[in-house]
C-alpha positions as CSV (number, residue, x, y, z in Angstrom):
1,M,115.5,-39.4,166.1
2,D,112.4,-38.7,169.0
3,P,109.3,-40.2,169.8
4,A,107.3,-38.1,167.1
5,G,105.4,-40.4,163.7
6,R,107.3,-43.2,165.8
7,H,104.5,-46.1,166.8
8,A,104.6,-46.9,169.8
9,L,102.8,-49.6,171.8
10,V,102.0,-50.0,175.8
11,T,100.8,-53.0,177.1
12,G,98.4,-52.8,180.1
13,G,97.2,-50.1,178.7
14,G,94.2,-48.9,179.2
15,R,94.5,-47.7,183.0
16,G,96.9,-46.3,185.4
17,I,100.2,-46.0,184.9
18,G,99.6,-47.5,181.5
19,A,97.1,-45.2,180.5
20,A,99.4,-42.0,180.7
21,T,102.2,-43.6,179.3
22,A,99.8,-43.6,176.4
23,R,98.9,-40.5,176.8
24,A,102.1,-38.8,177.1
25,L,103.6,-40.5,174.9
26,S,100.6,-39.9,172.4
27,E,101.6,-35.4,173.3
28,A,105.0,-36.1,171.9
29,G,103.7,-36.9,168.4
30,A,103.5,-40.6,168.9
31,R,101.1,-42.7,166.6
32,V,100.0,-45.3,170.1
33,T,97.9,-48.0,170.5
34,V,97.0,-49.9,173.6
35,L,97.5,-53.4,174.4
36,G,95.4,-55.4,177.3
37,R,92.4,-57.8,177.8
38,D,89.2,-54.5,178.7
39,A,88.0,-53.6,175.5
40,A,86.0,-51.0,176.9
41,R,88.8,-49.3,178.6
42,L,90.9,-49.8,175.6
43,R,88.8,-48.3,173.0
44,A,87.9,-45.3,175.3
45,M,91.7,-44.4,175.0
46,V,91.1,-44.2,171.8
47,E,88.3,-42.3,171.6
48,S,89.6,-39.5,174.1
49,G,92.6,-39.2,172.4
50,G,95.2,-41.1,174.4
51,A,95.5,-43.3,171.6
52,E,95.3,-43.3,168.3
53,G,94.3,-47.6,167.7
54,F,94.0,-50.7,170.6
55,A,94.2,-54.0,170.4
56,Q,92.9,-56.7,172.6
57,A,95.2,-59.4,174.4
58,D,95.9,-61.3,177.6
59,V,99.8,-60.7,178.0
60,T,100.9,-63.8,178.9
61,D,99.0,-65.8,175.2
62,A,102.2,-65.3,173.6
63,A,100.2,-66.5,169.9
64,A,97.4,-63.8,170.5
65,V,100.2,-61.1,171.4
66,A,101.9,-61.8,168.5
67,A,99.1,-62.0,166.1
68,A,97.8,-57.9,168.4
69,V,101.3,-56.7,166.9
70,A,100.7,-58.3,163.5
71,R,97.6,-56.1,163.3
72,A,98.9,-53.3,165.1
73,E,102.1,-52.8,162.8
74,A,99.4,-53.4,160.1
75,A,97.4,-50.2,160.6
76,L,100.2,-48.2,161.7
77,G,103.4,-49.2,160.7
78,P,106.2,-50.9,162.3
79,I,106.5,-50.5,166.3
80,G,109.4,-48.1,167.1
81,I,108.9,-48.3,171.1
82,L,107.7,-51.0,173.3
83,V,106.4,-50.4,176.8
84,N,106.3,-53.2,178.8
85,N,103.6,-52.0,181.4
86,A,101.0,-54.7,182.2
87,G,101.6,-56.5,185.7
88,A,99.9,-57.9,188.7
89,A,100.6,-58.4,191.9
90,E,99.3,-60.8,194.8
91,S,100.0,-61.2,198.7
92,A,100.8,-64.6,200.7
93,S,103.8,-65.6,202.5
94,F,106.2,-67.6,201.5
95,A,104.7,-70.5,203.7
96,R,101.2,-69.8,201.6
97,T,103.1,-69.1,197.9
98,D,101.8,-72.3,196.1
99,R,103.3,-73.7,192.6
100,G,99.5,-71.4,190.8
101,L,100.7,-68.2,192.7
102,W,104.0,-68.3,191.9
103,D,103.6,-69.4,188.0
104,R,100.6,-66.4,187.7
105,M,103.1,-63.6,188.9
106,L,106.0,-64.9,186.5
107,A,103.4,-65.6,183.8
108,V,102.4,-61.9,183.6
109,N,105.2,-59.8,185.4
110,L,108.0,-61.1,183.5
111,T,107.5,-64.5,180.8
112,A,105.1,-61.8,179.1
113,V,107.9,-58.9,179.3
114,F,110.1,-62.0,177.6
115,E,107.6,-63.1,174.8
116,T,106.1,-59.3,173.9
117,T,109.6,-58.2,173.8
118,Q,110.9,-60.7,171.6
119,T,108.3,-60.3,169.4
120,V,108.6,-56.6,169.2
121,L,112.6,-56.7,168.9
122,P,113.9,-57.9,165.7
123,G,111.9,-54.9,163.8
124,M,113.6,-52.6,165.8
125,L,116.9,-54.2,165.2
126,R,116.2,-54.3,161.3
127,A,115.3,-50.3,161.5
128,G,118.6,-49.6,163.7
129,W,116.5,-47.9,166.5
130,G,114.1,-48.8,168.7
131,R,112.6,-48.3,172.6
132,V,112.3,-51.0,175.0
133,V,111.3,-49.6,178.1
134,T,109.5,-51.9,180.8
135,I,107.6,-51.2,183.6
136,A,109.3,-52.9,187.1
137,S,109.1,-52.3,190.6
138,T,110.8,-50.9,193.3
139,A,110.5,-54.7,194.2
140,G,113.0,-55.1,191.2
141,L,115.2,-53.3,193.4
142,A,114.8,-54.6,197.2
143,G,112.7,-57.1,198.9
144,Y,109.4,-56.8,200.5
145,P,107.7,-59.5,202.6
146,Y,104.7,-60.9,201.5
147,V,104.8,-60.6,197.7
148,A,108.3,-63.7,197.5
149,A,107.0,-63.9,193.5
150,Y,106.4,-60.5,192.7
151,V,109.4,-59.3,193.9
152,A,111.4,-62.3,192.2
153,A,109.2,-61.7,188.8
154,K,110.5,-58.3,188.7
155,H,113.8,-58.5,189.7
156,G,114.3,-60.6,186.8
157,V,112.6,-57.8,185.1
158,V,115.6,-55.6,185.7
159,G,117.4,-58.8,185.1
160,L,116.6,-59.0,181.8
161,T,116.1,-55.1,181.3
162,R,120.2,-55.3,181.3
163,A,121.4,-58.2,179.6
164,L,119.3,-57.4,176.9
165,A,121.2,-53.5,176.8
166,L,124.0,-55.2,176.3
167,E,122.9,-57.6,173.8
168,C,121.3,-54.7,171.3
169,A,124.0,-51.8,172.3
170,R,125.2,-51.5,169.1
171,G,122.1,-51.4,167.0
172,G,120.8,-48.6,168.0
173,V,117.9,-50.3,170.5
174,T,117.9,-49.1,174.3
175,V,116.6,-50.9,177.5
176,N,115.2,-49.9,180.3
177,A,112.7,-50.3,182.9
178,V,111.4,-47.8,185.2
179,C,111.1,-48.5,188.7
180,P,107.5,-46.7,190.8
181,G,107.1,-46.8,194.3
182,F,103.7,-47.5,195.5
183,T,102.0,-45.2,192.8
184,E,97.8,-44.1,192.5
185,T,96.7,-47.0,190.8
186,D,94.4,-49.8,190.9
187,L,96.5,-51.8,191.8
188,L,97.5,-49.8,195.0
189,A,93.8,-49.7,195.9
190,G,93.4,-54.1,195.0
191,S,96.8,-54.2,197.8
192,I,95.1,-51.6,200.3
193,A,91.5,-53.6,200.4
194,T,93.9,-56.8,200.8
195,V,95.7,-55.5,203.7
196,M,92.8,-53.9,205.1
197,A,90.6,-57.6,205.1
198,A,94.3,-59.2,206.8
199,T,94.6,-56.8,209.8
200,G,91.8,-54.9,210.0
201,R,93.2,-51.6,209.7
202,S,90.8,-48.5,208.2
203,E,92.0,-47.7,204.7
204,A,94.0,-44.1,206.7
205,Q,96.5,-46.6,208.9
206,T,96.8,-49.2,205.6
207,R,97.6,-46.6,203.7
208,D,100.4,-44.6,205.9
209,S,101.7,-48.2,206.5
210,L,102.7,-48.5,203.2
211,L,103.5,-44.7,203.1
212,R,106.7,-45.2,205.7
213,G,109.3,-46.1,204.2
214,N,108.8,-42.8,201.5
215,P,110.4,-39.7,202.7
216,Q,108.3,-37.8,200.4
217,G,105.3,-38.9,202.1
218,R,103.3,-39.4,199.1
219,F,102.2,-41.8,196.5
220,V,104.0,-41.4,193.2
221,T,101.9,-40.7,190.5
222,P,100.7,-42.3,187.1
223,E,101.9,-39.0,185.4
224,E,104.9,-38.8,187.0
225,V,105.9,-43.1,186.1
226,A,105.2,-41.8,182.4
227,A,107.4,-38.7,181.9
228,A,110.3,-41.3,183.3
229,V,108.9,-43.4,180.5
230,L,109.0,-40.3,178.4
231,Y,112.0,-39.3,179.0
232,L,113.8,-42.6,178.1
233,C,112.3,-42.5,175.1
234,E,113.3,-38.7,174.1
235,P,116.8,-38.1,171.4
236,G,118.8,-37.2,175.2
237,A,118.5,-40.2,176.6
238,A,120.1,-42.2,173.5
239,A,122.9,-43.1,175.9
240,M,120.8,-44.6,178.5
241,T,120.0,-48.8,178.2
242,G,120.4,-51.0,180.6
243,Q,119.3,-48.7,183.3
244,A,116.5,-49.2,186.6
245,L,115.5,-45.7,187.1
246,A,113.4,-45.6,190.6
247,V,110.4,-43.2,190.3
248,A,109.5,-43.3,194.3
249,G,110.0,-40.5,195.9
250,G,113.5,-41.3,197.9
251,E,112.4,-45.1,198.9
252,V,115.2,-46.5,196.8
253,M,118.8,-44.6,196.1
């Protein structure tokens, strides 16, 4: 029961970790739909062979996601693999974290995972097979300053993963999280720009400061995260459920 021939839905699939994951699943023979807000990026993924179809929707809009899932399943069949990758990060001290920032971080990083998974999971359980993999973060395993809302959301994702894994344990569906450290994506570039603006540091100084916690002394690549996702979808990982795999160069053990 491998990914080949399975319909995989990857949210936030137009760039970064999502795009790398879509390509890895496609190369493994899955029929991939990428979902996101940027139709041009999604279309480019299809045209380049990184996905078979795309669905435009904002993951924080549950009704739009449900409609997009219905269209995707009508085109490529029931979804057997769900990769919850869409996310965002905003930084502020706790004192400056207002309710708007808090709500935005939970909406995109946690509530969207809940709603998208709840939309797709019943079909997996009916089929007796499914793989749910959520891209969390090392922020779901440890604390970091100035991103309290993001950390809270990612800890919530890890907790949701563990609870849902137990509910699905006898239903043929595994539920796991992959927790990358700092990864070379647009999200990282935005974080670096924010730190530079706030501190006056150069890009090189900012990058060095972010790498201090990584024993390997480098950033993770999107392809390394995608490889972990692919593993969790393969037959050899059938006993892996409720796990939060750190892909972080030894930062979290």
